[in-house]
C-alpha atoms as a printed R data frame, in Angstrom:
   type eleno elety resid chain resno       x       y       z
1  ATOM     1    CA   MET     A     1  -0.689   7.366   0.081
2  ATOM     2    CA   GLU     A     2   2.237   7.227   2.407
3  ATOM     3    CA   ILE     A     3   4.523   4.153   2.615
4  ATOM     4    CA   VAL     A     4   6.784   3.938   5.556
5  ATOM     5    CA   SER     A     5   9.222   1.278   6.823
6  ATOM     6    CA   PRO     A     6  11.067   1.224  10.172
7  ATOM     7    CA   GLU     A     7  14.121   2.795   8.397
8  ATOM     8    CA   LYS     A     8  12.638   5.436   6.261
9  ATOM     9    CA   VAL     A     9   9.682   7.080   4.476
10 ATOM    10    CA   ILE     A    10   9.510   5.273   1.053
11 ATOM    11    CA   PHE     A    11   6.824   7.184  -0.805
12 ATOM    12    CA   THR     A    12   4.385  10.070  -0.161
13 ATOM    13    CA   GLY     A    13   1.977  11.263  -2.807
14 ATOM    14    CA   SER     A    14  -1.420  10.917  -4.434
15 ATOM    15    CA   VAL     A    15  -2.118   7.734  -6.448
16 ATOM    16    CA   GLU     A    16  -4.757   6.429  -8.812
17 ATOM    17    CA   SER     A    17  -4.918   2.958  -7.365
18 ATOM    18    CA   ALA     A    18  -2.830   0.565  -5.099
19 ATOM    19    CA   THR     A    19  -2.699  -3.256  -4.982
20 ATOM    20    CA   PHE     A    20  -1.504  -4.975  -1.918
21 ATOM    21    CA   PRO     A    21  -0.585  -8.622  -1.055
22 ATOM    22    CA   GLY     A    22  -3.171  -9.030   1.682
23 ATOM    23    CA   ALA     A    23  -3.007 -11.896   4.215
24 ATOM    24    CA   MET     A    24  -6.251 -13.243   2.704
25 ATOM    25    CA   GLY     A    25  -5.416 -12.483  -0.881
26 ATOM    26    CA   SER     A    26  -4.454  -9.523  -3.031
27 ATOM    27    CA   PHE     A    27  -6.716  -6.512  -3.145
28 ATOM    28    CA   THR     A    28  -6.889  -3.137  -4.914
29 ATOM    29    CA   VAL     A    29  -7.778   0.164  -3.237
30 ATOM    30    CA   LEU     A    30  -9.358   2.833  -5.451
31 ATOM    31    CA   TYR     A    31 -10.699   6.439  -4.663
32 ATOM    32    CA   ASN     A    32 -13.562   6.399  -2.073
33 ATOM    33    CA   HIS     A    33 -12.792   2.845  -0.966
34 ATOM    34    CA   ALA     A    34 -14.394   1.800   2.301
35 ATOM    35    CA   PRO     A    35 -12.281   2.220   5.324
36 ATOM    36    CA   LEU     A    36 -10.261  -0.931   6.256
37 ATOM    37    CA   ILE     A    37  -7.264  -2.128   8.078
38 ATOM    38    CA   SER     A    38  -5.404  -5.295   6.697
39 ATOM    39    CA   VAL     A    39  -2.314  -7.284   7.372
40 ATOM    40    CA   LEU     A    40   0.050  -7.589   4.458
41 ATOM    41    CA   ASP     A    41   1.928 -10.797   3.579
42 ATOM    42    CA   ARG     A    42   5.040 -11.190   1.623
43 ATOM    43    CA   GLY     A    43   4.655  -9.992  -1.966
44 ATOM    44    CA   ILE     A    44   4.627  -7.206  -4.507
45 ATOM    45    CA   MET     A    45   2.815  -3.913  -3.715
46 ATOM    46    CA   ARG     A    46   1.788  -2.006  -6.781
47 ATOM    47    CA   TRP     A    47   0.583   1.564  -7.254
48 ATOM    48    CA   THR     A    48  -0.038   4.022  -9.971
49 ATOM    49    CA   HIS     A    49   1.362   7.575  -9.570
50 ATOM    50    CA   ASP     A    50   1.380  10.164 -12.412
51 ATOM    51    CA   SER     A    51   0.089   7.219 -14.785
52 ATOM    52    CA   GLN     A    52   3.237   5.081 -14.037
53 ATOM    53    CA   GLU     A    53   3.137   1.946 -12.048
54 ATOM    54    CA   GLN     A    54   5.526   1.581  -9.122
55 ATOM    55    CA   THR     A    55   6.361  -1.613  -7.336
56 ATOM    56    CA   LEU     A    56   7.805  -2.693  -4.009
57 ATOM    57    CA   SER     A    57   8.749  -6.092  -2.647
58 ATOM    58    CA   VAL     A    58   7.559  -6.407   1.017
59 ATOM    59    CA   SER     A    59   7.995  -9.163   3.587
60 ATOM    60    CA   GLY     A    60   4.970  -8.064   5.487
61 ATOM    61    CA   GLY     A    61   3.246  -5.056   7.252
62 ATOM    62    CA   PHE     A    62  -0.119  -3.456   7.350
63 ATOM    63    CA   VAL     A    63  -2.341  -0.946   5.524
64 ATOM    64    CA   GLU     A    64  -4.920   1.410   6.757
65 ATOM    65    CA   VAL     A    65  -7.556   3.075   4.441
66 ATOM    66    CA   GLU     A    66  -9.761   5.928   5.789
67 ATOM    67    CA   ASN     A    67 -11.175   8.961   4.061
68 ATOM    68    CA   ASN     A    68  -9.220   8.514   0.902
69 ATOM    69    CA   ASN     A    69  -5.986   8.357   2.893
70 ATOM    70    CA   VAL     A    70  -3.920   5.243   2.726
71 ATOM    71    CA   THR     A    71  -1.095   4.577   5.086
72 ATOM    72    CA   VAL     A    72   1.165   1.713   4.703
73 ATOM    73    CA   CYS     A    73   3.845   0.324   7.085
74 ATOM    74    CA   VAL     A    74   5.915  -2.420   5.668
75 ATOM    75    CA   GLU     A    75   9.077  -4.451   6.028
76 ATOM    76    CA   ILE     A    76  10.946  -4.234   2.733
77 ATOM    77    CA   ILE     A    77  12.840  -7.244   1.190
C-alpha cells in the first residue's frame, strides 16, 4: 500500500488489512479484494503492518485498489 498527500509520501509497504472512511461508510480491504475506486470522507484510516495497527486522521481523499495494490491519496488533518 502507498499513502501519499500533496506534501509527502506518508507510508509505503505491505499490509495485512486496511480500513477506510468511505463516503458511503467505512470499508476494509483485504488480500485479493475486488478492484475499486472510492472517495474518502473525514475520518480515521487504519492499517495493519507487521502485526501493528497504524492510524491516520484524514480530511478526505480517494483510494484505488487493483491487483493487490492499494494507492491512497489523502489530505491529512
